[in-house]
C-alpha positions, -999 to 999 in steps of 0.1 A, spaced: 135 89 18 115 63 4 107 27 17 88 1 7 59 -6 30 27 -24 13 25 -49 -17 -10 -44 -27 -28 -74 -38 -58 -72 -60 -84 -97 -44 -120 -105 -55 -127 -122 -20 -114 -102 7 -122 -128 35 -109 -159 18 -76 -140 6 -72 -123 44 -75 -160 58 -58 -173 34 -26 -149 36 -28 -150 75 -23 -182 74 3 -186 48 25 -157 63 16 -156 98 4 -124 98 -22 -99 116 -43 -73 103 -27 -40 110 -65 -23 119 -99 -37 115 -105 -45 77 -129 -24 59 -156 -41 35 -128 -37 9 -93 -31 19 -72 -46 50 -38 -48 58 -17 -71 71 13 -72 90 39 -93 104 27 -114 139 61 -106 149 63 -69 137 92 -73 111 87 -71 76 71 -58 49 32 -55 50 11 -73 22 -24 -48 18 -58 -67 6 -78 -44 -18 -112 -64 -34 -118 -54 -70 -146 -60 -89 -139 -52 -127 -116 -78 -147 -101 -51 -161 -83 -37 -126 -44 -40 -123 -45 -66 -98 -7 -57 -78 12 -21 -70 38 -11 -44 31 16 -17 62 36 -10 61 48 25 70 87 26 84 110 56 80 139 36 56 132 6 54 163 -17 94 160 -15 92 128 -26 70 130 -52 86 161 -66 121 140 -68 102 109 -84 89 136 -109 123 149 -117 138 110 -119 111 104 -144 77 94 -132 45 107 -142 14 117 -123 -15 95 -131 -53 111 -136 -67 92 -106 -102 100 -87 -95 97 -51 -110 112 -18 -100 149 -9 -81 137 24 -63 107 3 -29 99 19 -13 88 -15 -3 101 -51 -6 78 -80 22 82 -99 38 56 -128 72 42 -133 91 51 -168 72 18 -179 43 28 -167 39 4 -137 16 19 -110 25 32 -79 12 47 -50 36 69 -27 21 74 9 23 100 35 26 76 64 24 84 103 54 81 120 45 49 141 43 29 109 81 36 104 108 15 117 101 4 155 63 -16 155 43 -5 179 11 -19 191 -7 -26 155 19 -19 136 
C-alpha cells in the first residue's frame, strides 16, 4: 500500500525556506539538513512531511509527491500496470526512489521507506 509521505518543494534558498516553513507549520527537521535537502516533520509527530530541495535551474520542476512504499518493487509494478510510466532519471546507484509519471506526465517518486517512517513516529520521525 502506498502512502503520501512527503510533499517535495523546490526552493532556491534552502536555509530561508527551512526557517519559514518550520515557523509557519511548527515543523522540525527529521535529520540534520544536507547542503541541498531537508525533510521537515510536524513537531508533534503526526502529519505529512515537507521535503525542501534546493533547485538551481529556472526550468526545474518545483513540486512533486513522494509516495512511501513498504515494497517498492511491487508498488512500482502495480503503478505501471495502472498507466504510470518510468521517467529516465539519473540518480545515485543506491537511491531509495524510482521516478514515475502519471498518465498526464506529472512526476512522482516511489520511495522504499524504512519501517520507522510509517505510522508511529519515534524520535526523529
